[in-house]
Every structure is written in C-alpha cells, then in structure tokens.
N, C-alpha and C positions, 0 to 999 in steps of 0.2 A: 185405520194400523190395528196389528191383528196382536197376537202378545206376547212375543219376544219385542218386539218394537215398543212397545209399554213396559214392561220389565227395564230394557235397555233406558227408559227414557226417562227414568222414574231415578232408576240408577245414576244416570246424568244431574240430574240435578241434586243429588243427596252430597256429593261429594264437595260443593261448595261453601256447604252450611248453611247454618240461618243468618239473614243480614238483620244483627240491629242496628235500629236510630228505628225517629221518624219522617225522616229524609222523605222517601215516597210517598205516607200518605199526607204531610204541608204541601205532593206538588201536587197532590189529588183535590186535596182543599183550592190549593190556588182553582185550581183550573177548573174548578164549581161557584168559584170569584167566592171562596171565603168565607162561606153562611156561618161557620159558629164567631163568629165575630158578632153577628149580632144577635144572641139571644140570649136571653137575660134570665139562665139558670144557671145552678149545678150541678153539676151527675156529680155525684157518689159513686162508684162500686166495686167489689173485694168481696175476700172472706166472711174476711174482722173487722168489727173498730165501724162500721156505717154509721148502728147507731148515735153513741159519744163521740164521732164525728163531726152525727148531723144538727150534735145538739150544739156541741162547741163553735160549729158556722156560724150557724143558724144565731146566735148569744151574738156572737161576737157581729154579725153585720146590724141587727135591734140594739146593739147597743151604735152603732156608728150610721145608724138611725137608714136606717136600714128596711123596709118596709118587708118580712119576714114571715 
C-alpha cells in the first residue's frame, strides 16, 4: 500500500463515523467465553470521583456482608 492508497483508505473509513454501542465488545467477550462473568472485583475508572465512588461502593458492600 502506498501513501495515496493509505490516504484513500483512511478517508473512506471516516465517512461512516463512529459506531457507538457495546455490541462488538459483547461479541468479542462471548467469543472469549465471557471471562468477565467470573471476575470478583469492581473496576472503577474515570477522571473524577474515583475516591468517593470507591468509598461508597466499599461501604455499601461491607454493610451487605461482603468482604471488602
């Protein structure tokens, strides 16, 4: 693939825009045997609020009898 072909390829992918949704990720996880169904942790991510969210979740789980 040369430079001109690469530019045409990239330009062609942009016309379809972003495809929002979880369908592709759900299909991938199903192909992998849904390993996320067997994990015993909660992943908290993001820019802001991780500390307070973590405390809220920890307190809620502890009061429900879970080991935190």
